[in-house]
HTML snippet that shows the backbone in 3Dmol.js (N, CA, C, O; Angstrom):
<script src="https://3Dmol.org/build/3Dmol-min.js"></script>
<div id="view" style="width:600px;height:400px;position:relative"></div>
<script>
const pdb = `
ATOM      1  N   MET A   1     -14.516  -2.227  21.098  1.00  0.00           N
ATOM      2  CA  MET A   1     -13.704  -2.896  20.120  1.00  0.00           C
ATOM      3  C   MET A   1     -13.691  -4.363  20.403  1.00  0.00           C
ATOM      4  O   MET A   1     -13.414  -4.766  21.533  1.00  0.00           O
ATOM      5  N   SER A   2     -13.946  -5.084  19.539  1.00  0.00           N
ATOM      6  CA  SER A   2     -13.960  -6.610  19.837  1.00  0.00           C
ATOM      7  C   SER A   2     -12.462  -7.127  19.962  1.00  0.00           C
ATOM      8  O   SER A   2     -11.511  -6.503  19.490  1.00  0.00           O
ATOM      9  N   ASP A   3     -12.358  -8.241  20.596  1.00  0.00           N
ATOM     10  CA  ASP A   3     -11.112  -9.022  20.781  1.00  0.00           C
ATOM     11  C   ASP A   3     -10.552  -9.362  19.506  1.00  0.00           C
ATOM     12  O   ASP A   3      -9.348  -9.206  19.304  1.00  0.00           O
ATOM     13  N   LEU A   4     -11.474  -9.903  18.456  1.00  0.00           N
ATOM     14  CA  LEU A   4     -11.023 -10.263  17.142  1.00  0.00           C
ATOM     15  C   LEU A   4     -10.491  -9.095  16.438  1.00  0.00           C
ATOM     16  O   LEU A   4      -9.398  -9.277  15.900  1.00  0.00           O
ATOM     17  N   PHE A   5     -11.021  -7.936  16.321  1.00  0.00           N
ATOM     18  CA  PHE A   5     -10.669  -6.710  15.655  1.00  0.00           C
ATOM     19  C   PHE A   5      -9.273  -6.362  16.322  1.00  0.00           C
ATOM     20  O   PHE A   5      -8.289  -6.193  15.602  1.00  0.00           O
ATOM     21  N   ALA A   6      -9.196  -6.259  17.662  1.00  0.00           N
ATOM     22  CA  ALA A   6      -7.938  -5.878  18.272  1.00  0.00           C
ATOM     23  C   ALA A   6      -6.786  -6.659  17.868  1.00  0.00           C
ATOM     24  O   ALA A   6      -5.728  -6.133  17.524  1.00  0.00           O
ATOM     25  N   HIS A   7      -6.986  -7.923  17.907  1.00  0.00           N
ATOM     26  CA  HIS A   7      -5.995  -8.844  17.508  1.00  0.00           C
ATOM     27  C   HIS A   7      -5.632  -8.766  16.142  1.00  0.00           C
ATOM     28  O   HIS A   7      -4.432  -8.831  15.876  1.00  0.00           O
ATOM     29  N   GLY A   8      -6.486  -8.634  15.198  1.00  0.00           N
ATOM     30  CA  GLY A   8      -6.117  -8.460  13.754  1.00  0.00           C
ATOM     31  C   GLY A   8      -5.477  -7.029  13.600  1.00  0.00           C
ATOM     32  O   GLY A   8      -4.602  -6.901  12.743  1.00  0.00           O
ATOM     33  N   ALA A   9      -5.822  -6.007  14.318  1.00  0.00           N
ATOM     34  CA  ALA A   9      -5.239  -4.829  14.105  1.00  0.00           C
ATOM     35  C   ALA A   9      -3.839  -4.747  14.639  1.00  0.00           C
ATOM     36  O   ALA A   9      -2.941  -4.181  14.016  1.00  0.00           O
ATOM     37  N   SER A  10      -3.671  -5.323  15.805  1.00  0.00           N
ATOM     38  CA  SER A  10      -2.211  -5.628  16.497  1.00  0.00           C
ATOM     39  C   SER A  10      -1.324  -6.267  15.475  1.00  0.00           C
ATOM     40  O   SER A  10      -0.246  -5.768  15.155  1.00  0.00           O
ATOM     41  N   ARG A  11      -1.836  -7.484  14.921  1.00  0.00           N
ATOM     42  CA  ARG A  11      -0.847  -8.172  13.923  1.00  0.00           C
ATOM     43  C   ARG A  11      -0.653  -7.333  12.624  1.00  0.00           C
ATOM     44  O   ARG A  11       0.453  -7.289  12.085  1.00  0.00           O
ATOM     45  N   LEU A  12      -1.730  -6.667  12.123  1.00  0.00           N
ATOM     46  CA  LEU A  12      -1.404  -5.824  10.914  1.00  0.00           C
ATOM     47  C   LEU A  12      -0.484  -4.743  11.075  1.00  0.00           C
ATOM     48  O   LEU A  12       0.282  -4.373  10.185  1.00  0.00           O
ATOM     49  N   SER A  13      -0.578  -4.147  12.414  1.00  0.00           N
ATOM     50  CA  SER A  13       0.334  -2.968  12.717  1.00  0.00           C
ATOM     51  C   SER A  13       1.779  -3.313  12.784  1.00  0.00           C
ATOM     52  O   SER A  13       2.688  -2.488  12.694  1.00  0.00           O
ATOM     53  N   GLY A  14       1.923  -4.587  12.949  1.00  0.00           N
ATOM     54  CA  GLY A  14       3.408  -5.194  12.808  1.00  0.00           C
ATOM     55  C   GLY A  14       3.793  -5.429  11.563  1.00  0.00           C
ATOM     56  O   GLY A  14       4.953  -5.171  11.245  1.00  0.00           O
ATOM     57  N   LEU A  15       3.011  -5.887  10.763  1.00  0.00           N
ATOM     58  CA  LEU A  15       3.346  -6.429   9.402  1.00  0.00           C
ATOM     59  C   LEU A  15       3.231  -5.334   8.274  1.00  0.00           C
ATOM     60  O   LEU A  15       4.021  -5.424   7.334  1.00  0.00           O
ATOM     61  N   ILE A  16       2.403  -4.408   8.289  1.00  0.00           N
ATOM     62  CA  ILE A  16       2.282  -3.380   7.340  1.00  0.00           C
ATOM     63  C   ILE A  16       3.556  -2.508   7.232  1.00  0.00           C
ATOM     64  O   ILE A  16       3.974  -2.180   6.121  1.00  0.00           O
ATOM     65  N   PRO A  17       4.204  -2.113   8.422  1.00  0.00           N
ATOM     66  CA  PRO A  17       5.481  -1.315   8.224  1.00  0.00           C
ATOM     67  C   PRO A  17       6.522  -2.122   7.630  1.00  0.00           C
ATOM     68  O   PRO A  17       7.334  -1.547   6.906  1.00  0.00           O
ATOM     69  N   ARG A  18       6.627  -3.409   7.830  1.00  0.00           N
ATOM     70  CA  ARG A  18       7.735  -4.188   7.074  1.00  0.00           C
ATOM     71  C   ARG A  18       7.395  -4.346   5.509  1.00  0.00           C
ATOM     72  O   ARG A  18       8.244  -4.371   4.618  1.00  0.00           O
ATOM     73  N   LEU A  19       5.951  -4.451   5.325  1.00  0.00           N
ATOM     74  CA  LEU A  19       5.568  -4.820   3.877  1.00  0.00           C
ATOM     75  C   LEU A  19       5.557  -3.467   3.168  1.00  0.00           C
ATOM     76  O   LEU A  19       6.004  -3.471   2.022  1.00  0.00           O
ATOM     77  N   LEU A  20       5.144  -2.385   3.638  1.00  0.00           N
ATOM     78  CA  LEU A  20       5.054  -1.175   2.899  1.00  0.00           C
ATOM     79  C   LEU A  20       6.016   0.114   3.251  1.00  0.00           C
ATOM     80  O   LEU A  20       6.047   1.205   2.682  1.00  0.00           O
ATOM     81  N   GLY A  21       6.789  -0.354   4.366  1.00  0.00           N
ATOM     82  CA  GLY A  21       7.800   0.787   4.800  1.00  0.00           C
ATOM     83  C   GLY A  21       7.133   1.883   5.437  1.00  0.00           C
ATOM     84  O   GLY A  21       7.631   3.006   5.358  1.00  0.00           O
ATOM     85  N   TRP A  22       6.025   1.680   6.082  1.00  0.00           N
ATOM     86  CA  TRP A  22       5.249   2.642   6.752  1.00  0.00           C
ATOM     87  C   TRP A  22       5.624   2.614   8.308  1.00  0.00           C
ATOM     88  O   TRP A  22       5.867   1.610   8.978  1.00  0.00           O
ATOM     89  N   ARG A  23       5.615   3.895   8.711  1.00  0.00           N
ATOM     90  CA  ARG A  23       5.752   4.054  10.370  1.00  0.00           C
ATOM     91  C   ARG A  23       4.508   3.696  10.939  1.00  0.00           C
ATOM     92  O   ARG A  23       3.470   3.865  10.299  1.00  0.00           O
ATOM     93  N   PRO A  24       4.508   3.157  12.227  1.00  0.00           N
ATOM     94  CA  PRO A  24       3.292   2.794  13.042  1.00  0.00           C
ATOM     95  C   PRO A  24       2.240   3.871  12.966  1.00  0.00           C
ATOM     96  O   PRO A  24       1.055   3.546  12.887  1.00  0.00           O
ATOM     97  N   ASP A  25       2.635   5.225  12.987  1.00  0.00           N
ATOM     98  CA  ASP A  25       1.679   6.280  12.828  1.00  0.00           C
ATOM     99  C   ASP A  25       1.012   6.348  11.445  1.00  0.00           C
ATOM    100  O   ASP A  25      -0.141   6.752  11.293  1.00  0.00           O
ATOM    101  N   ASP A  26       1.738   5.967  10.534  1.00  0.00           N
ATOM    102  CA  ASP A  26       0.925   5.819   8.985  1.00  0.00           C
ATOM    103  C   ASP A  26      -0.108   4.793   9.046  1.00  0.00           C
ATOM    104  O   ASP A  26      -1.225   4.963   8.558  1.00  0.00           O
ATOM    105  N   PHE A  27       0.294   3.628   9.700  1.00  0.00           N
ATOM    106  CA  PHE A  27      -0.746   2.547   9.732  1.00  0.00           C
ATOM    107  C   PHE A  27      -1.973   3.062  10.520  1.00  0.00           C
ATOM    108  O   PHE A  27      -3.094   2.929  10.029  1.00  0.00           O
ATOM    109  N   TRP A  28      -1.789   3.667  11.774  1.00  0.00           N
ATOM    110  CA  TRP A  28      -2.876   4.030  12.672  1.00  0.00           C
ATOM    111  C   TRP A  28      -3.866   5.089  11.938  1.00  0.00           C
ATOM    112  O   TRP A  28      -5.080   5.084  12.138  1.00  0.00           O
ATOM    113  N   HIS A  29      -3.293   5.884  11.174  1.00  0.00           N
ATOM    114  CA  HIS A  29      -3.939   6.994  10.655  1.00  0.00           C
ATOM    115  C   HIS A  29      -4.503   6.753   9.219  1.00  0.00           C
ATOM    116  O   HIS A  29      -5.128   7.653   8.658  1.00  0.00           O
ATOM    117  N   ALA A  30      -4.285   5.523   8.608  1.00  0.00           N
ATOM    118  CA  ALA A  30      -4.787   5.019   7.497  1.00  0.00           C
ATOM    119  C   ALA A  30      -6.279   4.475   7.676  1.00  0.00           C
ATOM    120  O   ALA A  30      -6.637   3.818   8.653  1.00  0.00           O
ATOM    121  N   THR A  31      -7.046   4.810   6.676  1.00  0.00           N
ATOM    122  CA  THR A  31      -8.445   4.298   6.801  1.00  0.00           C
ATOM    123  C   THR A  31      -8.564   2.889   6.318  1.00  0.00           C
ATOM    124  O   THR A  31      -7.706   2.536   5.509  1.00  0.00           O
ATOM    125  N   PRO A  32      -9.437   2.059   6.654  1.00  0.00           N
ATOM    126  CA  PRO A  32      -9.385   0.655   6.143  1.00  0.00           C
ATOM    127  C   PRO A  32      -9.504   0.671   4.677  1.00  0.00           C
ATOM    128  O   PRO A  32      -8.917  -0.196   4.031  1.00  0.00           O
ATOM    129  N   ALA A  33     -10.294   1.684   4.015  1.00  0.00           N
ATOM    130  CA  ALA A  33     -10.345   1.541   2.658  1.00  0.00           C
ATOM    131  C   ALA A  33      -8.968   1.867   1.934  1.00  0.00           C
ATOM    132  O   ALA A  33      -8.701   1.354   0.848  1.00  0.00           O
ATOM    133  N   GLU A  34      -8.156   2.693   2.546  1.00  0.00           N
ATOM    134  CA  GLU A  34      -6.818   2.966   1.934  1.00  0.00           C
ATOM    135  C   GLU A  34      -6.040   1.678   2.148  1.00  0.00           C
ATOM    136  O   GLU A  34      -5.384   1.230   1.207  1.00  0.00           O
ATOM    137  N   LEU A  35      -6.063   1.135   3.163  1.00  0.00           N
ATOM    138  CA  LEU A  35      -5.312  -0.234   3.464  1.00  0.00           C
ATOM    139  C   LEU A  35      -5.595  -1.304   2.526  1.00  0.00           C
ATOM    140  O   LEU A  35      -4.750  -2.044   2.022  1.00  0.00           O
ATOM    141  N   ALA A  36      -6.922  -1.331   2.318  1.00  0.00           N
ATOM    142  CA  ALA A  36      -7.512  -2.449   1.315  1.00  0.00           C
ATOM    143  C   ALA A  36      -7.146  -2.071   0.015  1.00  0.00           C
ATOM    144  O   ALA A  36      -6.803  -2.993  -0.725  1.00  0.00           O
ATOM    145  N   ALA A  37      -7.137  -0.800  -0.488  1.00  0.00           N
ATOM    146  CA  ALA A  37      -6.729  -0.494  -1.815  1.00  0.00           C
ATOM    147  C   ALA A  37      -5.310  -0.779  -2.164  1.00  0.00           C
ATOM    148  O   ALA A  37      -4.972  -1.212  -3.266  1.00  0.00           O
ATOM    149  N   ILE A  38      -4.399  -0.491  -1.072  1.00  0.00           N
ATOM    150  CA  ILE A  38      -3.008  -0.770  -1.150  1.00  0.00           C
ATOM    151  C   ILE A  38      -2.586  -2.297  -1.231  1.00  0.00           C
ATOM    152  O   ILE A  38      -1.709  -2.803  -1.931  1.00  0.00           O
ATOM    153  N   LEU A  39      -3.437  -2.886  -0.338  1.00  0.00           N
ATOM    154  CA  LEU A  39      -3.024  -4.371  -0.269  1.00  0.00           C
ATOM    155  C   LEU A  39      -3.598  -5.201  -1.440  1.00  0.00           C
ATOM    156  O   LEU A  39      -3.083  -6.278  -1.743  1.00  0.00           O
ATOM    157  N   THR A  40      -4.669  -4.695  -2.100  1.00  0.00           N
ATOM    158  CA  THR A  40      -5.378  -5.399  -3.269  1.00  0.00           C
ATOM    159  C   THR A  40      -4.400  -5.401  -4.357  1.00  0.00           C
ATOM    160  O   THR A  40      -4.343  -6.391  -5.087  1.00  0.00           O
ATOM    161  N   THR A  41      -3.514  -4.260  -4.573  1.00  0.00           N
ATOM    162  CA  THR A  41      -2.615  -4.248  -5.683  1.00  0.00           C
ATOM    163  C   THR A  41      -1.660  -5.350  -5.548  1.00  0.00           C
ATOM    164  O   THR A  41      -1.115  -5.783  -6.563  1.00  0.00           O
ATOM    165  N   PHE A  42      -1.387  -5.875  -4.330  1.00  0.00           N
ATOM    166  CA  PHE A  42      -0.419  -7.103  -4.239  1.00  0.00           C
ATOM    167  C   PHE A  42      -1.006  -8.308  -4.768  1.00  0.00           C
ATOM    168  O   PHE A  42      -0.304  -9.190  -5.262  1.00  0.00           O
ATOM    169  N   GLU A  43      -2.234  -8.386  -4.691  1.00  0.00           N
ATOM    170  CA  GLU A  43      -3.007  -9.586  -5.086  1.00  0.00           C
ATOM    171  C   GLU A  43      -3.321  -9.775  -6.616  1.00  0.00           C
ATOM    172  O   GLU A  43      -3.600 -10.848  -7.151  1.00  0.00           O
ATOM    173  N   GLN A  44      -3.228  -8.572  -7.214  1.00  0.00           N
ATOM    174  CA  GLN A  44      -3.514  -8.591  -8.719  1.00  0.00           C
ATOM    175  C   GLN A  44      -2.482  -8.065  -9.469  1.00  0.00           C
ATOM    176  O   GLN A  44      -2.495  -6.853  -9.683  1.00  0.00           O
ATOM    177  N   PRO A  45      -1.562  -8.770  -9.922  1.00  0.00           N
ATOM    178  CA  PRO A  45      -0.449  -8.239 -10.695  1.00  0.00           C
ATOM    179  C   PRO A  45      -0.864  -7.487 -12.043  1.00  0.00           C
ATOM    180  O   PRO A  45      -1.976  -7.734 -12.509  1.00  0.00           O
ATOM    181  N   ALA A  46      -0.085  -6.649 -12.641  1.00  0.00           N
ATOM    182  CA  ALA A  46      -0.526  -5.982 -13.866  1.00  0.00           C
ATOM    183  C   ALA A  46      -0.472  -7.139 -14.856  1.00  0.00           C
ATOM    184  O   ALA A  46       0.281  -8.108 -14.756  1.00  0.00           O
ATOM    185  N   GLU A  47      -1.463  -6.896 -15.934  1.00  0.00           N
ATOM    186  CA  GLU A  47      -1.339  -7.960 -17.007  1.00  0.00           C
ATOM    187  C   GLU A  47      -0.058  -7.705 -17.833  1.00  0.00           C
ATOM    188  O   GLU A  47       0.661  -8.663 -18.116  1.00  0.00           O
ATOM    189  N   GLN A  48       0.244  -6.508 -18.216  1.00  0.00           N
ATOM    190  CA  GLN A  48       1.468  -6.197 -18.841  1.00  0.00           C
ATOM    191  C   GLN A  48       2.369  -5.184 -18.117  1.00  0.00           C
ATOM    192  O   GLN A  48       1.894  -4.122 -17.714  1.00  0.00           O
ATOM    193  N   PRO A  49       3.625  -5.490 -17.951  1.00  0.00           N
ATOM    194  CA  PRO A  49       4.361  -4.428 -17.288  1.00  0.00           C
ATOM    195  C   PRO A  49       4.539  -3.075 -18.197  1.00  0.00           C
ATOM    196  O   PRO A  49       4.439  -3.052 -19.424  1.00  0.00           O
ATOM    197  N   LEU A  50       4.790  -2.085 -17.452  1.00  0.00           N
ATOM    198  CA  LEU A  50       4.952  -0.749 -18.260  1.00  0.00           C
ATOM    199  C   LEU A  50       6.104  -0.851 -19.438  1.00  0.00           C
ATOM    200  O   LEU A  50       7.182  -1.401 -19.215  1.00  0.00           O
ATOM    201  N   THR A  51       5.811  -0.337 -20.559  1.00  0.00           N
ATOM    202  CA  THR A  51       6.813  -0.286 -21.477  1.00  0.00           C
ATOM    203  C   THR A  51       7.621   0.960 -21.086  1.00  0.00           C
ATOM    204  O   THR A  51       7.195   1.742 -20.237  1.00  0.00           O
ATOM    205  N   ARG A  52       8.873   1.148 -21.759  1.00  0.00           N
ATOM    206  CA  ARG A  52       9.722   2.127 -21.470  1.00  0.00           C
ATOM    207  C   ARG A  52       9.201   3.407 -21.906  1.00  0.00           C
ATOM    208  O   ARG A  52       9.492   4.396 -21.234  1.00  0.00           O
ATOM    209  N   THR A  53       8.387   3.545 -23.054  1.00  0.00           N
ATOM    210  CA  THR A  53       7.693   4.735 -23.395  1.00  0.00           C
ATOM    211  C   THR A  53       6.731   5.112 -22.405  1.00  0.00           C
ATOM    212  O   THR A  53       6.680   6.296 -22.071  1.00  0.00           O
ATOM    213  N   GLU A  54       5.882   4.187 -21.836  1.00  0.00           N
ATOM    214  CA  GLU A  54       4.765   4.622 -20.861  1.00  0.00           C
ATOM    215  C   GLU A  54       5.635   5.044 -19.549  1.00  0.00           C
ATOM    216  O   GLU A  54       5.269   6.021 -18.896  1.00  0.00           O
ATOM    217  N   PHE A  55       6.700   4.359 -19.196  1.00  0.00           N
ATOM    218  CA  PHE A  55       7.377   4.820 -18.031  1.00  0.00           C
ATOM    219  C   PHE A  55       7.842   6.192 -18.213  1.00  0.00           C
ATOM    220  O   PHE A  55       7.628   7.041 -17.348  1.00  0.00           O
ATOM    221  N   ASP A  56       8.541   6.481 -19.418  1.00  0.00           N
ATOM    222  CA  ASP A  56       9.066   7.874 -19.706  1.00  0.00           C
ATOM    223  C   ASP A  56       7.971   8.871 -19.698  1.00  0.00           C
ATOM    224  O   ASP A  56       8.211  10.017 -19.319  1.00  0.00           O
ATOM    225  N   GLN A  57       6.783   8.520 -20.089  1.00  0.00           N
ATOM    226  CA  GLN A  57       5.801   9.571 -20.185  1.00  0.00           C
ATOM    227  C   GLN A  57       5.150   9.828 -18.686  1.00  0.00           C
ATOM    228  O   GLN A  57       4.604  10.888 -18.380  1.00  0.00           O
ATOM    229  N   LEU A  58       5.282   8.770 -17.857  1.00  0.00           N
ATOM    230  CA  LEU A  58       4.792   9.004 -16.482  1.00  0.00           C
ATOM    231  C   LEU A  58       6.005   9.933 -15.883  1.00  0.00           C
ATOM    232  O   LEU A  58       5.673  10.939 -15.256  1.00  0.00           O
ATOM    233  N   LEU A  59       7.218   9.675 -16.030  1.00  0.00           N
ATOM    234  CA  LEU A  59       8.171  10.536 -15.355  1.00  0.00           C
ATOM    235  C   LEU A  59       8.009  11.920 -15.888  1.00  0.00           C
ATOM    236  O   LEU A  59       8.141  12.861 -15.106  1.00  0.00           O
ATOM    237  N   GLU A  60       7.724  12.144 -17.201  1.00  0.00           N
ATOM    238  CA  GLU A  60       7.522  13.529 -17.510  1.00  0.00           C
ATOM    239  C   GLU A  60       6.335  14.156 -16.884  1.00  0.00           C
ATOM    240  O   GLU A  60       6.393  15.332 -16.522  1.00  0.00           O
ATOM    241  N   ARG A  61       5.247  13.439 -16.731  1.00  0.00           N
ATOM    242  CA  ARG A  61       4.016  13.867 -16.189  1.00  0.00           C
ATOM    243  C   ARG A  61       4.176  14.019 -14.565  1.00  0.00           C
ATOM    244  O   ARG A  61       3.611  14.929 -13.958  1.00  0.00           O
ATOM    245  N   PHE A  62       4.876  13.188 -14.016  1.00  0.00           N
ATOM    246  CA  PHE A  62       4.595  13.291 -12.537  1.00  0.00           C
ATOM    247  C   PHE A  62       6.107  13.090 -11.886  1.00  0.00           C
ATOM    248  O   PHE A  62       6.227  12.673 -10.734  1.00  0.00           O
ATOM    249  N   GLY A  63       7.148  13.390 -12.637  1.00  0.00           N
ATOM    250  CA  GLY A  63       8.561  13.296 -12.093  1.00  0.00           C
ATOM    251  C   GLY A  63       8.840  14.308 -11.168  1.00  0.00           C
ATOM    252  O   GLY A  63       8.068  15.267 -11.161  1.00  0.00           O
ATOM    253  N   ASP A  64       9.896  14.298 -10.289  1.00  0.00           N
ATOM    254  CA  ASP A  64      10.283  15.110  -9.296  1.00  0.00           C
ATOM    255  C   ASP A  64      11.170  16.118  -9.805  1.00  0.00           C
ATOM    256  O   ASP A  64      11.469  17.046  -9.054  1.00  0.00           O
ATOM    257  N   ALA A  65      11.708  16.066 -11.153  1.00  0.00           N
ATOM    258  CA  ALA A  65      12.527  16.885 -11.720  1.00  0.00           C
ATOM    259  C   ALA A  65      11.881  18.342 -12.124  1.00  0.00           C
ATOM    260  O   ALA A  65      12.579  19.197 -12.671  1.00  0.00           O
TER     261      ALA A  65
END
`;
const viewer = $3Dmol.createViewer("view");
viewer.addModel(pdb, "pdb");
viewer.setStyle({}, {cartoon: {color: "spectrum"}});
viewer.zoomTo();
viewer.render();
</script>
């Protein structure tokens, strides 16, 4: 492992729990692709927020109830 990678991983392991609410174990078990996919959502906001109808449809389809 290079010193550069180790330093970056160490810094990320401290930031990700605060940013995403992950436990350290969640960070260390995530793949780089998973981490990149999650973090890129912060860079590109949705063009339009969900409408109430779209939100209700998602709740019906994926809700916990």
